C-alpha positions as CSV (number, residue, x, y, z in Angstrom):
1,M,34.8,-97.1,-5.5
2,F,33.8,-95.4,-8.7
3,Y,35.8,-92.2,-8.8
4,R,39.6,-93.4,-9.4
5,E,43.0,-91.3,-10.4
6,A,45.3,-94.2,-10.1
7,G,47.1,-94.6,-13.4
8,D,46.6,-90.9,-14.4
9,F,49.9,-89.1,-14.8
10,S,51.3,-85.7,-17.1
11,T,54.4,-85.9,-18.6
12,S,54.4,-82.5,-19.6
13,Y,53.6,-79.1,-18.6
14,P,50.3,-78.5,-20.5
15,E,48.6,-81.9,-19.8
16,D,49.3,-81.0,-16.2
17,S,47.5,-77.6,-16.6
18,Q,44.5,-78.6,-18.3
19,T,41.6,-78.1,-17.3
20,F,40.7,-81.6,-16.3
21,P,43.8,-83.5,-15.7
22,I,41.7,-86.4,-14.0
23,R,40.6,-89.1,-16.7
24,F,37.3,-89.7,-15.6
25,D,36.6,-85.9,-15.0
26,R,37.0,-85.7,-18.8
27,Y,35.0,-88.2,-20.0
28,R,32.1,-87.2,-17.4
29,Y,32.6,-83.9,-18.9
30,Y,32.8,-85.0,-22.6
31,L,29.6,-87.3,-21.7
32,V,27.7,-84.5,-20.4
33,L,27.8,-82.2,-23.5
34,F,27.4,-85.4,-26.2
35,V,24.0,-85.7,-24.3
36,A,23.6,-81.8,-23.9
37,I,24.0,-81.4,-27.7
38,F,23.2,-84.8,-29.3
39,V,20.5,-86.0,-27.4
40,I,18.3,-83.2,-25.2
41,P,17.4,-81.2,-28.1
42,F,15.8,-84.5,-29.9
43,T,13.8,-85.6,-26.5
44,I,12.3,-82.4,-25.3
45,N,9.6,-80.1,-26.1
46,D,8.2,-76.4,-25.3
47,Y,6.8,-77.5,-21.8
48,W,10.6,-79.0,-20.6
49,V,12.7,-76.1,-22.4
50,N,10.2,-72.9,-21.1
51,S,10.3,-74.3,-17.7
52,I,13.5,-75.6,-17.3
53,F,16.2,-75.7,-19.9
54,L,15.9,-72.2,-21.1
55,P,15.7,-70.8,-16.9
56,F,18.9,-73.0,-16.3
57,L,20.8,-72.1,-19.2
58,I,20.7,-68.1,-19.0
59,Y,20.4,-68.2,-15.5
60,A,24.2,-70.2,-15.5
61,I,25.7,-67.5,-17.3
62,A,24.3,-65.0,-15.3
63,A,25.9,-66.7,-12.4
64,I,29.2,-67.3,-14.2
65,G,29.8,-63.9,-14.6
66,L,28.4,-62.7,-10.4
67,N,30.6,-65.2,-9.0
68,I,33.5,-64.0,-11.6
69,L,32.9,-60.7,-9.9
70,V,31.8,-61.8,-5.8
71,G,33.4,-64.8,-6.0
72,Y,36.8,-64.6,-7.5
73,C,37.7,-61.1,-7.1
74,G,35.5,-60.4,-3.7
75,Q,33.5,-57.4,-4.9
76,V,29.8,-57.4,-3.6
77,S,27.1,-56.2,-6.3
78,L,23.7,-56.1,-6.1
79,G,23.0,-54.3,-9.7
80,T,22.7,-57.9,-11.8
81,G,19.0,-56.9,-12.9
82,G,20.1,-53.6,-13.7
83,F,23.2,-55.2,-16.1
84,M,20.5,-57.7,-17.4
85,A,18.5,-55.5,-18.5
86,V,21.7,-53.1,-20.3
87,G,22.5,-56.7,-21.9
88,A,18.2,-56.6,-23.2
89,Y,17.8,-53.2,-24.6
90,A,21.2,-52.9,-26.2
91,C,20.3,-56.3,-27.7
92,Y,16.9,-54.7,-28.6
93,K,18.0,-51.4,-30.0
94,L,20.9,-53.4,-31.9
95,M,18.1,-56.0,-33.6
96,T,15.8,-53.2,-34.6
97,S,18.5,-51.3,-36.0
98,F,20.6,-53.4,-37.6
99,P,18.0,-56.5,-39.2
100,E,20.6,-57.8,-41.7
101,V,23.3,-58.3,-39.0
102,S,23.5,-62.0,-37.1
103,M,21.8,-62.5,-34.0
104,L,24.8,-63.8,-32.8
105,I,26.7,-60.7,-33.3
106,H,23.8,-58.8,-31.5
107,V,24.2,-61.0,-28.5
108,L,28.0,-60.7,-28.3
109,I,27.9,-56.9,-28.7
110,A,25.2,-56.2,-26.4
111,G,27.8,-58.4,-24.2
112,L,30.4,-56.2,-24.7
113,I,28.1,-52.8,-24.4
114,T,27.0,-54.3,-20.6
115,A,31.4,-54.5,-20.0
116,G,31.6,-51.0,-20.7
117,V,29.0,-49.8,-18.1
118,G,29.8,-52.2,-15.7
119,V,33.6,-51.0,-15.9
120,L,31.5,-47.3,-15.5
121,F,30.0,-48.3,-12.5
122,G,32.5,-50.5,-11.1
123,L,34.1,-47.2,-10.3
124,P,33.5,-46.8,-6.9
125,S,35.0,-50.2,-6.1
126,L,38.4,-48.7,-6.6
127,R,37.8,-46.2,-3.2
128,I,35.0,-48.3,-1.6
129,K,34.1,-52.0,-0.7
130,G,32.1,-54.5,1.4
131,F,28.7,-53.3,2.3
132,Y,29.2,-49.2,0.9
133,L,30.5,-51.2,-2.5
134,A,26.7,-53.4,-2.5
135,V,24.8,-49.8,-1.8
136,A,26.3,-48.3,-5.0
137,T,25.3,-51.3,-6.8
138,L,22.4,-51.6,-5.9
139,A,22.1,-47.8,-6.6
140,A,23.3,-49.0,-10.1
141,Q,20.3,-51.1,-10.4
142,F,17.4,-48.7,-9.4
143,F,19.2,-45.8,-11.8
144,L,19.6,-48.4,-15.0
145,V,15.7,-49.8,-14.1
146,W,14.4,-46.0,-13.9
147,L,16.5,-45.0,-17.0
148,F,15.1,-47.5,-19.5
149,N,11.3,-46.8,-17.8
150,R,11.3,-42.8,-18.4
151,V,13.3,-42.6,-21.6
152,P,11.6,-43.6,-24.6
153,W,14.7,-43.8,-26.9
154,F,15.4,-47.0,-25.6
155,Y,11.9,-48.6,-26.7
156,N,11.6,-46.9,-29.8
157,Y,8.7,-44.4,-28.8
158,S,6.6,-47.7,-28.2
159,A,3.0,-46.7,-26.5
160,S,3.1,-49.4,-24.0
161,G,6.8,-48.6,-22.7
162,Q,7.8,-53.0,-23.7
163,I,10.5,-54.6,-25.8
164,S,9.2,-57.1,-28.4
165,A,11.8,-59.0,-29.7
166,P,11.5,-59.2,-33.8
167,E,11.9,-62.3,-35.7
168,R,15.5,-63.5,-36.4
169,T,17.2,-66.1,-37.5
170,V,20.3,-67.8,-37.1
171,F,21.7,-69.9,-40.1
172,G,17.9,-69.7,-41.7
173,I,16.6,-71.2,-38.8
174,E,14.3,-68.8,-36.4
175,I,15.4,-68.1,-32.8
176,T,13.4,-65.1,-31.9
177,G,10.0,-64.4,-32.7
178,P,6.7,-66.4,-32.0
179,N,7.3,-69.4,-34.4
180,T,10.6,-70.9,-33.1
181,E,11.2,-74.3,-32.5
182,A,12.3,-75.8,-28.8
183,W,15.5,-77.6,-29.8
184,A,16.8,-74.4,-32.2
185,T,16.1,-71.9,-28.6
186,Y,18.0,-74.8,-27.1
187,L,21.2,-75.0,-28.7
188,F,21.5,-71.3,-29.5
189,C,21.3,-70.8,-25.7
190,L,23.6,-73.4,-25.0
191,A,26.3,-72.3,-27.4
192,F,26.6,-69.3,-25.5
193,V,26.8,-71.1,-22.3
194,I,29.5,-73.5,-23.1
195,F,31.5,-70.4,-24.9
196,S,30.5,-68.3,-21.2
197,A,31.8,-71.5,-19.2
198,V,34.8,-72.2,-21.2
199,I,36.3,-68.7,-21.2
200,A,35.5,-68.4,-17.2
201,R,37.3,-71.0,-16.8
202,N,40.5,-70.4,-18.7
203,L,40.0,-66.9,-17.1
204,T,40.0,-67.9,-13.6
205,R,43.0,-70.2,-14.0
206,G,45.1,-67.9,-15.5
207,A,46.6,-64.6,-14.9
208,F,43.8,-62.7,-14.4
209,G,42.2,-65.2,-12.5
210,R,45.1,-65.2,-9.6
211,K,44.9,-61.0,-9.7
212,W,41.2,-61.3,-8.7
213,M,42.1,-63.7,-6.4
214,A,44.7,-61.8,-4.7
215,I,42.6,-59.0,-4.3
216,R,39.6,-60.7,-2.9
217,D,42.1,-62.4,-0.2
218,M,43.9,-59.3,0.8
219,D,43.7,-56.6,-1.8
220,I,46.8,-54.4,0.6
221,A,48.5,-57.3,0.2
222,A,48.0,-58.2,-3.6
223,E,49.0,-54.3,-4.2
224,I,52.4,-54.8,-2.4
225,I,53.3,-57.3,-4.8
226,G,52.8,-55.6,-7.9
227,V,49.1,-56.3,-8.4
228,N,47.1,-53.3,-10.0
229,P,44.3,-53.0,-8.0
230,L,42.8,-50.9,-10.6
231,M,42.6,-53.4,-13.6
232,A,42.2,-56.3,-11.7
233,K,38.7,-54.9,-10.2
234,L,37.8,-53.0,-13.1
235,S,38.7,-56.3,-15.6
236,A,36.6,-58.2,-13.2
237,F,33.7,-56.1,-13.2
238,A,33.6,-56.1,-17.1
239,V,34.2,-59.4,-17.6
240,S,31.1,-59.9,-14.9
241,S,29.4,-57.3,-17.1
242,F,29.9,-59.4,-20.3
243,F,28.5,-62.5,-19.1
244,I,25.8,-60.9,-17.1
245,G,24.6,-58.5,-20.6
246,I,24.4,-61.6,-22.6
247,S,22.3,-63.3,-20.4
248,G,20.0,-60.3,-20.5
249,A,19.7,-60.3,-24.2
250,L,19.1,-63.8,-24.5
251,F,16.6,-64.1,-21.6
252,F,14.8,-61.0,-23.0
253,A,15.2,-62.1,-27.0
254,V,14.8,-65.9,-26.7
255,Y,13.0,-66.6,-23.4
256,L,10.7,-63.7,-22.6
257,G,10.1,-62.0,-26.5
258,A,8.9,-59.0,-24.8
259,A,9.9,-57.5,-21.8
260,E,9.5,-54.5,-19.7
261,A,12.6,-53.4,-17.2
262,G,10.5,-52.5,-14.5
263,D,8.9,-56.0,-14.2
264,A,11.5,-58.3,-16.0
265,F,15.0,-57.3,-14.4
266,S,13.7,-56.1,-11.0
267,I,15.7,-56.2,-7.5
268,Q,14.7,-59.2,-6.9
269,K,16.3,-60.7,-10.4
270,S,19.6,-59.3,-9.1
271,F,18.7,-61.4,-5.4
272,I,18.1,-64.5,-7.6
273,V,21.1,-64.4,-8.9
274,L,22.8,-64.0,-6.4
275,F,21.5,-66.8,-4.3
276,M,22.5,-69.0,-7.1
277,V,26.1,-67.9,-6.6
278,I,26.0,-68.8,-2.6
279,I,23.9,-71.6,-3.0
280,G,26.2,-73.1,-5.7
281,G,29.6,-71.9,-4.1
282,L,31.5,-68.8,-4.1
283,G,34.3,-68.5,-6.7
284,S,33.6,-71.9,-8.2
285,I,32.4,-72.1,-12.1
286,F,30.6,-75.5,-11.4
287,G,29.0,-74.1,-8.7
288,S,27.4,-71.2,-10.9
289,F,25.9,-74.4,-12.7
290,A,24.6,-76.2,-9.2
291,G,23.0,-73.4,-8.2
292,A,21.5,-72.1,-11.2
293,A,20.1,-75.8,-12.1
294,F,18.9,-76.0,-8.0
295,L,17.4,-72.7,-8.3
296,V,15.3,-73.5,-11.5
297,V,13.9,-76.6,-11.0
298,L,13.4,-76.2,-7.2
299,P,10.2,-74.1,-7.8
300,V,9.3,-76.7,-10.4
301,A,9.5,-80.0,-8.2
302,L,7.5,-78.1,-5.4
303,K,4.5,-77.5,-8.2
304,L,4.7,-81.1,-8.7
305,V,4.7,-82.3,-5.3
306,G,2.4,-79.6,-3.5
307,V,-0.3,-78.5,-6.1
308,D,-0.5,-81.9,-8.7
309,W,0.2,-84.3,-6.1
310,I,-0.8,-82.8,-2.7
311,G,-3.2,-80.7,-4.1
312,W,-2.6,-77.1,-1.6
313,P,-2.7,-73.3,-3.7
314,T,-0.6,-72.2,-5.7
315,D,0.5,-69.5,-3.6
316,I,1.1,-71.4,-0.7
317,V,3.7,-73.4,-2.9
318,A,5.7,-70.0,-4.0
319,H,5.6,-69.1,-0.3
320,L,7.2,-72.8,0.4
321,N,9.5,-72.0,-2.5
322,L,11.0,-68.9,-0.7
323,V,11.2,-70.4,2.8
324,V,12.6,-73.8,1.4
325,V,15.7,-70.8,-0.2
326,G,16.0,-68.5,2.6
327,A,16.9,-71.4,5.0
328,L,19.3,-73.2,2.5
329,I,20.9,-69.9,2.3
330,I,21.0,-69.6,6.4
331,I,21.9,-73.3,6.4
332,F,25.3,-73.4,3.8
333,L,26.4,-70.2,5.2
334,I,26.4,-71.4,8.4
335,M,27.6,-74.6,7.9
336,E,29.1,-74.8,4.5
337,P,30.1,-71.2,3.2
338,H,31.5,-72.5,-0.4
339,G,28.2,-74.3,-0.9
340,L,27.2,-77.2,-3.4
341,A,30.9,-77.3,-5.2
342,Q,32.3,-77.6,-1.6
343,L,30.0,-80.9,-1.2
344,W,30.5,-82.4,-4.4
345,R,34.6,-81.9,-3.9
346,V,34.3,-83.9,-0.9
347,T,32.1,-86.7,-2.3
348,K,34.6,-86.8,-5.1
349,E,37.6,-87.5,-2.0
350,K,35.6,-89.9,-0.3
351,L,35.0,-91.8,-3.6
352,R,38.4,-91.6,-4.0
353,L,39.7,-93.5,-0.6
354,W,36.6,-95.6,-0.8
355,P,36.5,-98.2,1.3
356,F,39.3,-96.9,3.6
357,P,38.5,-94.2,6.1
358,H,38.6,-90.3,5.4
């Protein structure tokens, strides 16, 4: 009824291979971008930014990175929190060592440093896979958190052991520190989300994406047809860690302002991002956004309904959030392994054929 592609046709290969070949999709995403850039910054306040928008944007970048590794390349990882810590501490050292350099450069270099660390810890994937690779990345999670807690150089020999983001500006607008504006931090994170989504979308639709999916589907057959498993797996770890490092840098510098590795980047952070990918949909950029949005909005919605309206204790609502997330993961793994992204694809197919039976 509302979703039609009749009349859409391509007259050249670039038109046929564009990201959104259906005109309705292009208009819809242009509308979303317009609202995100020109409407939301003028209507939000500190509460909405700190409780929903900043966590959603930052977790979306982390989910995109993990989805590339797990969803597209089929390499299990439980070390997302540790790689986010690498991005955070790399950004902190860059901010304190080179205060005259733009914050944009700091975040990107932090992502590159995390990519290098990701490649290092991705080397075991050349020999092991599945459960054993999950254990190896879990070991990376614990090792990285231990390293940042035990080596004083990483937190500049601070007595508290915490890292605190100094005040930094971008184009004269304060991005980090105690006097930031809600719209400024939102737009700063939004710029990295758009950058990450565009890069990830193009990579997954190109030669890299085809190699990753070949390794995911059957690595032996992929190697037979000419895919280099060394380059495919390590490139997936590098790209995934790059995005996760960016999210860790933003999570520390823009969202938290101060962090300690054991608390801010614990194993729980790794599971949260993994749950976002599972619920949103493996092997889908849109699924990364959907999963991040769902797990960020769910606790806020439960608190609004349970605490503010019904009057339940806060601890009951917190446990209810865990129960709901766990139940949804079981349901999605059994009934719809491709998550919310697949539900959206099915909905679009039904709208194309309505009112005729599917």
